[in-house]
Biotite code that builds the C-alpha atoms (Angstrom):
import biotite.structure as struc

atoms = struc.array([
    struc.Atom([28.618, 75.060, -5.656], chain_id="A", res_id=1, res_name="MET", atom_name="CA", element="C"),
    struc.Atom([26.662, 73.533, -8.369], chain_id="A", res_id=2, res_name="ASN", atom_name="CA", element="C"),
    struc.Atom([27.690, 76.070, -11.010], chain_id="A", res_id=3, res_name="GLY", atom_name="CA", element="C"),
    struc.Atom([24.415, 77.820, -11.052], chain_id="A", res_id=4, res_name="ARG", atom_name="CA", element="C"),
    struc.Atom([25.757, 80.923, -9.281], chain_id="A", res_id=5, res_name="GLY", atom_name="CA", element="C"),
    struc.Atom([25.813, 84.203, -11.149], chain_id="A", res_id=6, res_name="ILE", atom_name="CA", element="C"),
    struc.Atom([28.956, 86.193, -11.397], chain_id="A", res_id=7, res_name="THR", atom_name="CA", element="C"),
    struc.Atom([29.138, 89.703, -12.812], chain_id="A", res_id=8, res_name="ILE", atom_name="CA", element="C"),
    struc.Atom([32.261, 90.980, -14.393], chain_id="A", res_id=9, res_name="ALA", atom_name="CA", element="C"),
    struc.Atom([33.231, 94.623, -13.989], chain_id="A", res_id=10, res_name="ASN", atom_name="CA", element="C"),
    struc.Atom([32.072, 95.556, -17.446], chain_id="A", res_id=11, res_name="GLY", atom_name="CA", element="C"),
    struc.Atom([28.659, 93.968, -16.956], chain_id="A", res_id=12, res_name="ASP", atom_name="CA", element="C"),
    struc.Atom([27.354, 96.297, -14.190], chain_id="A", res_id=13, res_name="LEU", atom_name="CA", element="C"),
    struc.Atom([23.884, 97.679, -14.874], chain_id="A", res_id=14, res_name="PRO", atom_name="CA", element="C"),
    struc.Atom([23.807, 101.163, -16.381], chain_id="A", res_id=15, res_name="ARG", atom_name="CA", element="C"),
    struc.Atom([21.468, 102.408, -13.602], chain_id="A", res_id=16, res_name="GLN", atom_name="CA", element="C"),
    struc.Atom([24.210, 102.990, -11.053], chain_id="A", res_id=17, res_name="CYS", atom_name="CA", element="C"),
    struc.Atom([23.730, 106.453, -9.515], chain_id="A", res_id=18, res_name="GLY", atom_name="CA", element="C"),
    struc.Atom([20.095, 106.869, -10.649], chain_id="A", res_id=19, res_name="ALA", atom_name="CA", element="C"),
    struc.Atom([18.892, 106.633, -7.044], chain_id="A", res_id=20, res_name="ALA", atom_name="CA", element="C"),
    struc.Atom([21.252, 109.462, -6.101], chain_id="A", res_id=21, res_name="LEU", atom_name="CA", element="C"),
    struc.Atom([19.912, 111.715, -8.859], chain_id="A", res_id=22, res_name="VAL", atom_name="CA", element="C"),
    struc.Atom([16.285, 110.960, -7.919], chain_id="A", res_id=23, res_name="VAL", atom_name="CA", element="C"),
    struc.Atom([17.008, 111.697, -4.240], chain_id="A", res_id=24, res_name="CYS", atom_name="CA", element="C"),
    struc.Atom([18.701, 114.998, -5.101], chain_id="A", res_id=25, res_name="LEU", atom_name="CA", element="C"),
    struc.Atom([15.754, 116.085, -7.267], chain_id="A", res_id=26, res_name="VAL", atom_name="CA", element="C"),
    struc.Atom([13.315, 115.211, -4.465], chain_id="A", res_id=27, res_name="LEU", atom_name="CA", element="C"),
    struc.Atom([15.465, 117.111, -1.920], chain_id="A", res_id=28, res_name="MET", atom_name="CA", element="C"),
    struc.Atom([15.478, 120.141, -4.234], chain_id="A", res_id=29, res_name="LEU", atom_name="CA", element="C"),
    struc.Atom([11.674, 120.006, -4.545], chain_id="A", res_id=30, res_name="ALA", atom_name="CA", element="C"),
    struc.Atom([11.259, 119.755, -0.760], chain_id="A", res_id=31, res_name="LEU", atom_name="CA", element="C"),
    struc.Atom([13.664, 122.673, -0.242], chain_id="A", res_id=32, res_name="THR", atom_name="CA", element="C"),
    struc.Atom([11.727, 124.881, -2.670], chain_id="A", res_id=33, res_name="VAL", atom_name="CA", element="C"),
    struc.Atom([8.472, 123.907, -0.941], chain_id="A", res_id=34, res_name="LEU", atom_name="CA", element="C"),
    struc.Atom([9.919, 124.712, 2.492], chain_id="A", res_id=35, res_name="GLY", atom_name="CA", element="C"),
    struc.Atom([11.299, 128.104, 1.410], chain_id="A", res_id=36, res_name="VAL", atom_name="CA", element="C"),
    struc.Atom([7.993, 129.117, -0.173], chain_id="A", res_id=37, res_name="SER", atom_name="CA", element="C"),
    struc.Atom([6.124, 128.075, 3.003], chain_id="A", res_id=38, res_name="ALA", atom_name="CA", element="C"),
    struc.Atom([8.475, 130.224, 5.103], chain_id="A", res_id=39, res_name="MET", atom_name="CA", element="C"),
    struc.Atom([7.965, 133.201, 2.779], chain_id="A", res_id=40, res_name="ASN", atom_name="CA", element="C"),
    struc.Atom([4.201, 132.783, 3.012], chain_id="A", res_id=41, res_name="MET", atom_name="CA", element="C"),
    struc.Atom([4.367, 132.654, 6.827], chain_id="A", res_id=42, res_name="ALA", atom_name="CA", element="C"),
    struc.Atom([6.457, 135.840, 6.933], chain_id="A", res_id=43, res_name="VAL", atom_name="CA", element="C"),
    struc.Atom([3.983, 137.592, 4.609], chain_id="A", res_id=44, res_name="LEU", atom_name="CA", element="C"),
    struc.Atom([1.019, 136.516, 6.745], chain_id="A", res_id=45, res_name="GLU", atom_name="CA", element="C"),
    struc.Atom([2.782, 137.797, 9.861], chain_id="A", res_id=46, res_name="LEU", atom_name="CA", element="C"),
    struc.Atom([3.362, 141.188, 8.224], chain_id="A", res_id=47, res_name="ALA", atom_name="CA", element="C"),
    struc.Atom([-0.302, 141.339, 7.192], chain_id="A", res_id=48, res_name="MET", atom_name="CA", element="C"),
    struc.Atom([-1.428, 140.508, 10.727], chain_id="A", res_id=49, res_name="ALA", atom_name="CA", element="C"),
    struc.Atom([0.814, 143.262, 12.130], chain_id="A", res_id=50, res_name="ASN", atom_name="CA", element="C"),
    struc.Atom([-0.656, 145.764, 9.658], chain_id="A", res_id=51, res_name="SER", atom_name="CA", element="C"),
    struc.Atom([-4.204, 144.806, 10.639], chain_id="A", res_id=52, res_name="VAL", atom_name="CA", element="C"),
    struc.Atom([-3.300, 145.185, 14.320], chain_id="A", res_id=53, res_name="GLU", atom_name="CA", element="C"),
    struc.Atom([-1.831, 148.644, 13.679], chain_id="A", res_id=54, res_name="SER", atom_name="CA", element="C"),
    struc.Atom([-4.909, 149.720, 11.724], chain_id="A", res_id=55, res_name="GLN", atom_name="CA", element="C"),
    struc.Atom([-7.248, 148.479, 14.465], chain_id="A", res_id=56, res_name="GLN", atom_name="CA", element="C"),
    struc.Atom([-5.181, 150.372, 17.038], chain_id="A", res_id=57, res_name="GLY", atom_name="CA", element="C"),
    struc.Atom([-5.404, 153.576, 14.976], chain_id="A", res_id=58, res_name="ALA", atom_name="CA", element="C"),
    struc.Atom([-9.178, 153.042, 14.692], chain_id="A", res_id=59, res_name="PHE", atom_name="CA", element="C"),
    struc.Atom([-9.467, 152.711, 18.472], chain_id="A", res_id=60, res_name="GLN", atom_name="CA", element="C"),
    struc.Atom([-7.230, 155.770, 18.970], chain_id="A", res_id=61, res_name="ALA", atom_name="CA", element="C"),
    struc.Atom([-9.559, 157.851, 16.759], chain_id="A", res_id=62, res_name="ALA", atom_name="CA", element="C"),
    struc.Atom([-12.572, 156.617, 18.733], chain_id="A", res_id=63, res_name="GLU", atom_name="CA", element="C"),
    struc.Atom([-10.793, 157.500, 21.982], chain_id="A", res_id=64, res_name="THR", atom_name="CA", element="C"),
    struc.Atom([-10.163, 161.008, 20.632], chain_id="A", res_id=65, res_name="GLY", atom_name="CA", element="C"),
    struc.Atom([-13.890, 161.457, 20.019], chain_id="A", res_id=66, res_name="ILE", atom_name="CA", element="C"),
    struc.Atom([-14.675, 160.259, 23.553], chain_id="A", res_id=67, res_name="GLU", atom_name="CA", element="C"),
    struc.Atom([-12.111, 162.686, 25.008], chain_id="A", res_id=68, res_name="ILE", atom_name="CA", element="C"),
    struc.Atom([-13.585, 165.584, 23.007], chain_id="A", res_id=69, res_name="ALA", atom_name="CA", element="C"),
    struc.Atom([-17.161, 164.723, 24.032], chain_id="A", res_id=70, res_name="LEU", atom_name="CA", element="C"),
    struc.Atom([-16.124, 164.630, 27.693], chain_id="A", res_id=71, res_name="ALA", atom_name="CA", element="C"),
    struc.Atom([-15.280, 168.354, 27.646], chain_id="A", res_id=72, res_name="GLN", atom_name="CA", element="C"),
    struc.Atom([-17.588, 170.412, 29.843], chain_id="A", res_id=73, res_name="PRO", atom_name="CA", element="C"),
    struc.Atom([-18.233, 173.170, 27.271], chain_id="A", res_id=74, res_name="SER", atom_name="CA", element="C"),
    struc.Atom([-17.861, 173.832, 23.577], chain_id="A", res_id=75, res_name="PHE", atom_name="CA", element="C"),
    struc.Atom([-17.024, 177.131, 21.906], chain_id="A", res_id=76, res_name="SER", atom_name="CA", element="C"),
    struc.Atom([-19.259, 178.435, 19.152], chain_id="A", res_id=77, res_name="THR", atom_name="CA", element="C"),
    struc.Atom([-16.769, 181.164, 18.234], chain_id="A", res_id=78, res_name="ALA", atom_name="CA", element="C"),
    struc.Atom([-13.531, 179.369, 17.358], chain_id="A", res_id=79, res_name="VAL", atom_name="CA", element="C"),
    struc.Atom([-12.671, 175.749, 16.573], chain_id="A", res_id=80, res_name="PRO", atom_name="CA", element="C"),
    struc.Atom([-11.078, 173.826, 19.425], chain_id="A", res_id=81, res_name="GLN", atom_name="CA", element="C"),
    struc.Atom([-8.011, 171.790, 18.464], chain_id="A", res_id=82, res_name="ASN", atom_name="CA", element="C"),
    struc.Atom([-6.378, 169.395, 20.860], chain_id="A", res_id=83, res_name="SER", atom_name="CA", element="C"),
    struc.Atom([-2.702, 168.514, 20.551], chain_id="A", res_id=84, res_name="PRO", atom_name="CA", element="C"),
    struc.Atom([-1.655, 164.959, 19.813], chain_id="A", res_id=85, res_name="ALA", atom_name="CA", element="C"),
    struc.Atom([-2.350, 162.817, 22.859], chain_id="A", res_id=86, res_name="THR", atom_name="CA", element="C"),
    struc.Atom([-0.148, 159.717, 23.199], chain_id="A", res_id=87, res_name="PRO", atom_name="CA", element="C"),
    struc.Atom([-1.967, 156.470, 23.972], chain_id="A", res_id=88, res_name="LEU", atom_name="CA", element="C"),
    struc.Atom([-0.808, 152.922, 24.760], chain_id="A", res_id=89, res_name="ASP", atom_name="CA", element="C"),
    struc.Atom([2.757, 153.763, 25.834], chain_id="A", res_id=90, res_name="ASP", atom_name="CA", element="C"),
    struc.Atom([3.179, 156.157, 22.907], chain_id="A", res_id=91, res_name="GLY", atom_name="CA", element="C"),
    struc.Atom([2.575, 153.589, 20.161], chain_id="A", res_id=92, res_name="ARG", atom_name="CA", element="C"),
    struc.Atom([-0.697, 155.286, 19.195], chain_id="A", res_id=93, res_name="TYR", atom_name="CA", element="C"),
    struc.Atom([-1.850, 158.888, 19.373], chain_id="A", res_id=94, res_name="SER", atom_name="CA", element="C"),
    struc.Atom([-4.978, 160.910, 18.709], chain_id="A", res_id=95, res_name="THR", atom_name="CA", element="C"),
    struc.Atom([-5.713, 164.528, 17.915], chain_id="A", res_id=96, res_name="ARG", atom_name="CA", element="C"),
    struc.Atom([-9.118, 166.148, 17.569], chain_id="A", res_id=97, res_name="THR", atom_name="CA", element="C"),
    struc.Atom([-10.737, 169.285, 16.211], chain_id="A", res_id=98, res_name="ALA", atom_name="CA", element="C"),
    struc.Atom([-14.185, 170.417, 17.415], chain_id="A", res_id=99, res_name="THR", atom_name="CA", element="C"),
    struc.Atom([-16.030, 173.082, 15.435], chain_id="A", res_id=100, res_name="GLU", atom_name="CA", element="C"),
    struc.Atom([-19.483, 174.637, 15.559], chain_id="A", res_id=101, res_name="CYS", atom_name="CA", element="C"),
    struc.Atom([-20.952, 174.261, 12.073], chain_id="A", res_id=102, res_name="VAL", atom_name="CA", element="C"),
    struc.Atom([-24.447, 175.732, 12.196], chain_id="A", res_id=103, res_name="THR", atom_name="CA", element="C"),
    struc.Atom([-27.391, 176.537, 14.446], chain_id="A", res_id=104, res_name="THR", atom_name="CA", element="C"),
    struc.Atom([-31.016, 175.524, 14.205], chain_id="A", res_id=105, res_name="THR", atom_name="CA", element="C"),
    struc.Atom([-33.973, 177.096, 15.958], chain_id="A", res_id=106, res_name="ALA", atom_name="CA", element="C"),
    struc.Atom([-35.683, 174.785, 18.417], chain_id="A", res_id=107, res_name="VAL", atom_name="CA", element="C"),
    struc.Atom([-39.508, 174.769, 18.120], chain_id="A", res_id=108, res_name="PRO", atom_name="CA", element="C"),
    struc.Atom([-41.410, 176.148, 21.115], chain_id="A", res_id=109, res_name="ASP", atom_name="CA", element="C"),
    struc.Atom([-43.263, 172.849, 21.462], chain_id="A", res_id=110, res_name="THR", atom_name="CA", element="C"),
    struc.Atom([-39.969, 171.086, 22.252], chain_id="A", res_id=111, res_name="ALA", atom_name="CA", element="C"),
    struc.Atom([-39.944, 172.500, 25.789], chain_id="A", res_id=112, res_name="PHE", atom_name="CA", element="C"),
    struc.Atom([-42.652, 172.551, 28.384], chain_id="A", res_id=113, res_name="SER", atom_name="CA", element="C"),
    struc.Atom([-41.124, 175.718, 29.855], chain_id="A", res_id=114, res_name="MET", atom_name="CA", element="C"),
    struc.Atom([-42.812, 177.908, 27.276], chain_id="A", res_id=115, res_name="GLY", atom_name="CA", element="C"),
    struc.Atom([-39.569, 179.776, 26.667], chain_id="A", res_id=116, res_name="ALA", atom_name="CA", element="C"),
    struc.Atom([-40.950, 181.712, 23.708], chain_id="A", res_id=117, res_name="GLY", atom_name="CA", element="C"),
    struc.Atom([-40.069, 181.889, 20.041], chain_id="A", res_id=118, res_name="ALA", atom_name="CA", element="C"),
    struc.Atom([-36.360, 181.759, 19.293], chain_id="A", res_id=119, res_name="GLY", atom_name="CA", element="C"),
    struc.Atom([-35.343, 181.444, 22.937], chain_id="A", res_id=120, res_name="ALA", atom_name="CA", element="C"),
    struc.Atom([-33.511, 178.151, 22.382], chain_id="A", res_id=121, res_name="MET", atom_name="CA", element="C"),
    struc.Atom([-31.190, 177.015, 19.602], chain_id="A", res_id=122, res_name="GLN", atom_name="CA", element="C"),
    struc.Atom([-29.521, 173.755, 18.678], chain_id="A", res_id=123, res_name="ALA", atom_name="CA", element="C"),
    struc.Atom([-25.812, 174.235, 17.984], chain_id="A", res_id=124, res_name="PHE", atom_name="CA", element="C"),
    struc.Atom([-24.460, 171.658, 15.514], chain_id="A", res_id=125, res_name="HIS", atom_name="CA", element="C"),
    struc.Atom([-20.857, 170.627, 16.261], chain_id="A", res_id=126, res_name="PHE", atom_name="CA", element="C"),
    struc.Atom([-18.511, 168.362, 14.341], chain_id="A", res_id=127, res_name="ASP", atom_name="CA", element="C"),
    struc.Atom([-15.599, 166.496, 15.908], chain_id="A", res_id=128, res_name="ILE", atom_name="CA", element="C"),
    struc.Atom([-12.881, 165.212, 13.596], chain_id="A", res_id=129, res_name="VAL", atom_name="CA", element="C"),
    struc.Atom([-10.516, 162.789, 15.300], chain_id="A", res_id=130, res_name="SER", atom_name="CA", element="C"),
    struc.Atom([-7.374, 161.362, 13.720], chain_id="A", res_id=131, res_name="VAL", atom_name="CA", element="C"),
    struc.Atom([-5.805, 158.266, 15.270], chain_id="A", res_id=132, res_name="GLY", atom_name="CA", element="C"),
    struc.Atom([-2.294, 157.262, 14.246], chain_id="A", res_id=133, res_name="THR", atom_name="CA", element="C"),
    struc.Atom([-0.299, 154.122, 14.937], chain_id="A", res_id=134, res_name="GLY", atom_name="CA", element="C"),
    struc.Atom([2.835, 152.237, 13.997], chain_id="A", res_id=135, res_name="PRO", atom_name="CA", element="C"),
    struc.Atom([3.555, 151.169, 10.428], chain_id="A", res_id=136, res_name="ARG", atom_name="CA", element="C"),
    struc.Atom([1.889, 154.348, 9.096], chain_id="A", res_id=137, res_name="GLY", atom_name="CA", element="C"),
    struc.Atom([-1.626, 153.393, 10.234], chain_id="A", res_id=138, res_name="ALA", atom_name="CA", element="C"),
    struc.Atom([-4.051, 156.343, 10.191], chain_id="A", res_id=139, res_name="VAL", atom_name="CA", element="C"),
    struc.Atom([-7.778, 156.396, 10.892], chain_id="A", res_id=140, res_name="SER", atom_name="CA", element="C"),
    struc.Atom([-9.977, 159.509, 10.637], chain_id="A", res_id=141, res_name="THR", atom_name="CA", element="C"),
    struc.Atom([-13.425, 159.632, 12.253], chain_id="A", res_id=142, res_name="HIS", atom_name="CA", element="C"),
    struc.Atom([-16.068, 162.350, 12.206], chain_id="A", res_id=143, res_name="LYS", atom_name="CA", element="C"),
    struc.Atom([-18.763, 162.636, 14.855], chain_id="A", res_id=144, res_name="GLN", atom_name="CA", element="C"),
    struc.Atom([-21.576, 165.197, 14.770], chain_id="A", res_id=145, res_name="SER", atom_name="CA", element="C"),
    struc.Atom([-23.752, 166.224, 17.689], chain_id="A", res_id=146, res_name="PHE", atom_name="CA", element="C"),
    struc.Atom([-26.096, 168.974, 18.865], chain_id="A", res_id=147, res_name="TYR", atom_name="CA", element="C"),
    struc.Atom([-26.007, 171.054, 22.013], chain_id="A", res_id=148, res_name="VAL", atom_name="CA", element="C"),
    struc.Atom([-29.222, 172.866, 22.938], chain_id="A", res_id=149, res_name="VAL", atom_name="CA", element="C"),
    struc.Atom([-28.725, 176.224, 24.558], chain_id="A", res_id=150, res_name="GLY", atom_name="CA", element="C"),
    struc.Atom([-30.111, 179.742, 24.826], chain_id="A", res_id=151, res_name="PRO", atom_name="CA", element="C"),
    struc.Atom([-30.678, 181.393, 21.465], chain_id="A", res_id=152, res_name="GLY", atom_name="CA", element="C"),
    struc.Atom([-28.375, 184.137, 20.324], chain_id="A", res_id=153, res_name="SER", atom_name="CA", element="C"),
    struc.Atom([-28.308, 186.332, 17.277], chain_id="A", res_id=154, res_name="SER", atom_name="CA", element="C"),
    struc.Atom([-24.732, 185.308, 16.409], chain_id="A", res_id=155, res_name="GLY", atom_name="CA", element="C"),
    struc.Atom([-24.935, 181.557, 16.124], chain_id="A", res_id=156, res_name="GLY", atom_name="CA", element="C"),
    struc.Atom([-21.774, 179.849, 14.909], chain_id="A", res_id=157, res_name="CYS", atom_name="CA", element="C"),
])
C-alpha cells in the first residue's frame, strides 16, 4: 500500500449509525396506519352497501304487497281488509297490507253509454297501505290509491 488508505478507529465512527433503522421504522408505522384505515373504510363501505340492499329489498317487498292486494277479486266497502305478514325471499323480507274504502264519488251519467240514470253508479275510493320489512331493520311503507266503479248505494264507505 502506498499509505493513502483510510483507517477508522473505533471512536471515529460516524454518529449516523442506526438512523436508517429509525427512518425505516417510522415509514413502516406510517404504512401500517394507512393500511388499517383503508381496511376500516372498506368495512364501512361494505356495511353501507348491505344497508342499501336491505332497504331496496324492503321497498320491493312493499311494492309486492300492493300487487298482491290489487290482485284480490273483490274489495269490501264495509270493513278494512288486513292481510297477515307474508314472508318473501326465503323469509328474509315480508310484507303486510291494509286495504280500506275511504270515500265514494258519484259517477256522472255521461260517463256511461248505458244511460244508467242519475246516481246509479259510484266510484269507490280505496287506499292500500303496504309495509315491507327486511333484515337490518329496513322498513318501507307505500300507499296506493285506486277507484272501483260499481252500482250506487246509499251507504257508501
